[in-house]
N, C-alpha and C positions, 0 to 999 in steps of 0.2 A: 504494500500500500504506500509506503514511504517513497519508493522509487516512482510509482505512478504519479504521486503528488508533485514530485520534483519535475517530472516530465511536463505536466500541465503548467507548472509555474514557468518553466523555460519557454514553453509554447506561448503562454500569455505574454511574457516579456517580448518575445520575438514579434508576435502579432500586434501588440499594443504600441510598439515603438517603430514599426515598419511604416515607411512611406511608400512602399511598393508591395503589390500583391503579385506573387509569381508562384507557379507550380514548381516544386523542387525537382521534378523531372526535366524541367526546361533548362536548368543550369547545366552547362557543359564546360569542359576545361577551356581556358582562354588561350592556351598555347600547348604545343607538344611538350610532353614530359616523359622522363625515363621511368620513375617509380612512383613518386608522390607529387600530387598537385593540390595546392590549397587556394581557395577563392573566398575572400571575406565577403559576406553578404549583409551583415548588420553589425553595428557596434554603438555602444554608449558607455557611460561610466560604470554601469552594472554588469555588462556582458560583452562578449565578442562571439559572433556566430560565423561559422565557416562551412563550406562544402569542401570535403576532402576526398580525393580519389587516390587509391592505393593499388598499384599493379602487382607488387610482390610482397613487401613486408615493411614494418616500421620497428626500429630497434627499441629495446626496453628503455623506458624513461618514466619519470614522475613529474608532477607539478607541485612545487613547494607551497604555493599559496593560492591555488586555483582548484575548483571542482570542474570536471568536464562531464558533460552529458552528451551522449552519442545516440543518434537514431540511424539505423542502417537503412539506406534508401535502395541500394542495389548490391547484389553480390553475396558472397559467403566467404568467411575467413576463420582461421584458427587464431585465437588470441590468448594472452595470459593476463590475469588480474591478480596481482600479489602472489604469483606463482601457480595459481589455479588455471588450468587450461580450459577454455570454453570454445564453442563453435558459435559464431554469430552469423545471422542471415537477414535478408530483407524483412523489415518490420520490427526488428529487435531494438530494445532500448537498453543502454548500458550507462549506469551511473558510476563515475570514477571520482571518489572523494580526493581531496588534496593529499599528497603523500603516497598515493596508491601506485605501485609499479605496474605498468601495463605495456603491452607490445602487440603488434600484429605479426604473428610468426609466419603466416603463409596465407595468401589469397587462394581460395579453393575453387573459385568460379572462373569461367572463361573471360567474363567482363571484370573490369576493376571493381574493387570494393568502393562504394560511394556512400559517404556518411554525412549527416548533419551534425556538426560538433559545436556545442555552446560552452564557452569557458566563462565562469563567474568567479571574481569580478572581471572587468575588462582585462584582456590578455595582451601583453606587449612582447611575449616570446622569451622574456628573460628568465622565467622560472621553469623552463623545460630542462630537466636535468637527466642526462643519459647515464645509465648505470654502468655501462662498459665503454671505455674509451675506444675510439676508432682504431 
């Protein structure tokens, strides 16, 4: 129930501050990309919302001061959340509290994984901490 309430809160913020109405399926990458493409679609002092496409994987990382809520729009992937492996697919909601290690281990679908990602509060990219150096 807590996760469902978080989802509706994020959706409310997204819709109440949006000056644009667009179907999430209409968003497409704005350029060619090798593995990950990020498109910011909304932002204010309380949140940053992105559409993210992943072709292969995303290394394990965590956010020191942000909660991330993800809705899978397309695709299927194997992920970890604090070491627990899960399979995510279209329609799934994932709540990732601050400090939670997470990764996309492998995209399992032919199409890239496409997600709606909302970071709260506003995300400037500085607190994405990778757990393993390159």
